[in-house]
Biotite code that builds the C-alpha atoms (Angstrom):
import biotite.structure as struc

atoms = struc.array([
    struc.Atom([6.939, 33.052, -40.133], chain_id="A", res_id=1, res_name="MET", atom_name="CA", element="C"),
    struc.Atom([3.295, 33.205, -41.234], chain_id="A", res_id=2, res_name="ALA", atom_name="CA", element="C"),
    struc.Atom([2.908, 36.795, -40.070], chain_id="A", res_id=3, res_name="LYS", atom_name="CA", element="C"),
    struc.Atom([5.855, 37.779, -42.261], chain_id="A", res_id=4, res_name="ASP", atom_name="CA", element="C"),
    struc.Atom([3.892, 36.958, -45.425], chain_id="A", res_id=5, res_name="TYR", atom_name="CA", element="C"),
    struc.Atom([1.000, 38.862, -46.999], chain_id="A", res_id=6, res_name="ILE", atom_name="CA", element="C"),
    struc.Atom([-1.567, 37.691, -49.533], chain_id="A", res_id=7, res_name="VAL", atom_name="CA", element="C"),
    struc.Atom([-0.810, 39.396, -52.829], chain_id="A", res_id=8, res_name="LEU", atom_name="CA", element="C"),
    struc.Atom([-3.312, 37.581, -55.041], chain_id="A", res_id=9, res_name="PHE", atom_name="CA", element="C"),
    struc.Atom([-6.377, 35.318, -54.794], chain_id="A", res_id=10, res_name="ARG", atom_name="CA", element="C"),
    struc.Atom([-7.728, 33.543, -57.818], chain_id="A", res_id=11, res_name="GLY", atom_name="CA", element="C"),
    struc.Atom([-7.500, 30.450, -59.988], chain_id="A", res_id=12, res_name="SER", atom_name="CA", element="C"),
    struc.Atom([-4.432, 28.235, -59.981], chain_id="A", res_id=13, res_name="SER", atom_name="CA", element="C"),
    struc.Atom([-3.745, 29.169, -63.603], chain_id="A", res_id=14, res_name="ILE", atom_name="CA", element="C"),
    struc.Atom([-3.750, 32.889, -62.839], chain_id="A", res_id=15, res_name="GLU", atom_name="CA", element="C"),
    struc.Atom([-1.669, 32.292, -59.711], chain_id="A", res_id=16, res_name="ALA", atom_name="CA", element="C"),
    struc.Atom([0.915, 30.456, -61.794], chain_id="A", res_id=17, res_name="GLY", atom_name="CA", element="C"),
    struc.Atom([1.264, 33.511, -63.993], chain_id="A", res_id=18, res_name="ARG", atom_name="CA", element="C"),
    struc.Atom([1.610, 35.774, -60.950], chain_id="A", res_id=19, res_name="VAL", atom_name="CA", element="C"),
    struc.Atom([4.361, 33.516, -59.549], chain_id="A", res_id=20, res_name="LEU", atom_name="CA", element="C"),
    struc.Atom([6.156, 33.596, -62.900], chain_id="A", res_id=21, res_name="PHE", atom_name="CA", element="C"),
    struc.Atom([5.966, 37.395, -63.070], chain_id="A", res_id=22, res_name="ASP", atom_name="CA", element="C"),
    struc.Atom([7.219, 37.680, -59.483], chain_id="A", res_id=23, res_name="LEU", atom_name="CA", element="C"),
    struc.Atom([10.260, 35.548, -60.301], chain_id="A", res_id=24, res_name="GLU", atom_name="CA", element="C"),
    struc.Atom([10.981, 37.811, -63.264], chain_id="A", res_id=25, res_name="GLU", atom_name="CA", element="C"),
    struc.Atom([11.456, 40.744, -60.870], chain_id="A", res_id=26, res_name="ILE", atom_name="CA", element="C"),
    struc.Atom([13.415, 38.699, -58.338], chain_id="A", res_id=27, res_name="GLY", atom_name="CA", element="C"),
    struc.Atom([10.696, 37.894, -55.807], chain_id="A", res_id=28, res_name="ILE", atom_name="CA", element="C"),
    struc.Atom([9.979, 34.394, -54.541], chain_id="A", res_id=29, res_name="LYS", atom_name="CA", element="C"),
    struc.Atom([6.243, 33.951, -54.017], chain_id="A", res_id=30, res_name="GLY", atom_name="CA", element="C"),
    struc.Atom([4.486, 31.190, -52.088], chain_id="A", res_id=31, res_name="ILE", atom_name="CA", element="C"),
    struc.Atom([1.461, 29.361, -53.450], chain_id="A", res_id=32, res_name="LEU", atom_name="CA", element="C"),
    struc.Atom([-1.150, 28.406, -50.838], chain_id="A", res_id=33, res_name="ARG", atom_name="CA", element="C"),
    struc.Atom([-3.788, 25.928, -51.961], chain_id="A", res_id=34, res_name="ASP", atom_name="CA", element="C"),
    struc.Atom([-5.856, 24.929, -48.935], chain_id="A", res_id=35, res_name="GLN", atom_name="CA", element="C"),
    struc.Atom([-8.089, 22.505, -50.807], chain_id="A", res_id=36, res_name="GLN", atom_name="CA", element="C"),
    struc.Atom([-5.157, 20.418, -52.091], chain_id="A", res_id=37, res_name="THR", atom_name="CA", element="C"),
    struc.Atom([-3.434, 20.547, -48.709], chain_id="A", res_id=38, res_name="SER", atom_name="CA", element="C"),
    struc.Atom([-6.586, 19.328, -46.972], chain_id="A", res_id=39, res_name="ALA", atom_name="CA", element="C"),
    struc.Atom([-7.087, 16.509, -49.469], chain_id="A", res_id=40, res_name="ALA", atom_name="CA", element="C"),
    struc.Atom([-3.515, 15.303, -48.961], chain_id="A", res_id=41, res_name="ARG", atom_name="CA", element="C"),
    struc.Atom([-4.119, 15.259, -45.210], chain_id="A", res_id=42, res_name="SER", atom_name="CA", element="C"),
    struc.Atom([-7.294, 13.202, -45.560], chain_id="A", res_id=43, res_name="GLY", atom_name="CA", element="C"),
    struc.Atom([-9.731, 16.027, -44.958], chain_id="A", res_id=44, res_name="PHE", atom_name="CA", element="C"),
    struc.Atom([-12.327, 17.454, -47.278], chain_id="A", res_id=45, res_name="ALA", atom_name="CA", element="C"),
    struc.Atom([-13.091, 21.143, -46.936], chain_id="A", res_id=46, res_name="ILE", atom_name="CA", element="C"),
    struc.Atom([-15.463, 23.170, -49.040], chain_id="A", res_id=47, res_name="PRO", atom_name="CA", element="C"),
    struc.Atom([-13.570, 25.812, -50.937], chain_id="A", res_id=48, res_name="ALA", atom_name="CA", element="C"),
    struc.Atom([-14.230, 28.172, -53.767], chain_id="A", res_id=49, res_name="SER", atom_name="CA", element="C"),
    struc.Atom([-13.677, 26.409, -57.049], chain_id="A", res_id=50, res_name="ALA", atom_name="CA", element="C"),
    struc.Atom([-9.956, 26.390, -57.741], chain_id="A", res_id=51, res_name="ASP", atom_name="CA", element="C"),
    struc.Atom([-9.124, 29.339, -55.460], chain_id="A", res_id=52, res_name="GLU", atom_name="CA", element="C"),
    struc.Atom([-5.510, 29.667, -54.398], chain_id="A", res_id=53, res_name="VAL", atom_name="CA", element="C"),
    struc.Atom([-3.457, 32.422, -52.809], chain_id="A", res_id=54, res_name="GLN", atom_name="CA", element="C"),
    struc.Atom([-0.068, 33.858, -53.691], chain_id="A", res_id=55, res_name="VAL", atom_name="CA", element="C"),
    struc.Atom([1.843, 35.203, -50.700], chain_id="A", res_id=56, res_name="LEU", atom_name="CA", element="C"),
    struc.Atom([4.935, 37.387, -50.633], chain_id="A", res_id=57, res_name="VAL", atom_name="CA", element="C"),
    struc.Atom([7.195, 38.500, -47.841], chain_id="A", res_id=58, res_name="HIS", atom_name="CA", element="C"),
    struc.Atom([6.054, 41.683, -46.117], chain_id="A", res_id=59, res_name="ARG", atom_name="CA", element="C"),
    struc.Atom([9.288, 43.479, -47.109], chain_id="A", res_id=60, res_name="ASP", atom_name="CA", element="C"),
    struc.Atom([8.666, 42.793, -50.820], chain_id="A", res_id=61, res_name="GLU", atom_name="CA", element="C"),
    struc.Atom([4.931, 43.472, -50.936], chain_id="A", res_id=62, res_name="HIS", atom_name="CA", element="C"),
    struc.Atom([5.123, 46.995, -52.397], chain_id="A", res_id=63, res_name="ASP", atom_name="CA", element="C"),
    struc.Atom([7.487, 45.886, -55.172], chain_id="A", res_id=64, res_name="LYS", atom_name="CA", element="C"),
    struc.Atom([5.338, 42.796, -55.832], chain_id="A", res_id=65, res_name="ALA", atom_name="CA", element="C"),
    struc.Atom([2.164, 44.872, -56.297], chain_id="A", res_id=66, res_name="LYS", atom_name="CA", element="C"),
    struc.Atom([3.693, 46.408, -59.429], chain_id="A", res_id=67, res_name="THR", atom_name="CA", element="C"),
    struc.Atom([3.143, 43.191, -61.410], chain_id="A", res_id=68, res_name="ILE", atom_name="CA", element="C"),
    struc.Atom([-0.615, 43.102, -60.805], chain_id="A", res_id=69, res_name="LEU", atom_name="CA", element="C"),
])
């Protein structure tokens, strides 16, 4: 499954929220990956860039998704 998804965007969680919203407007379901929050919920602390998250899209929709950036 993981290899079927490509990183479309890296940035702040606020910007990523806007990207996800814009993707939904064109019929694409994006995935938000926030490693720092995931690690904290698991009991681990990892150094990460301040507030950096990733938006992933399915490989088949990547070209269409790039149009919103």
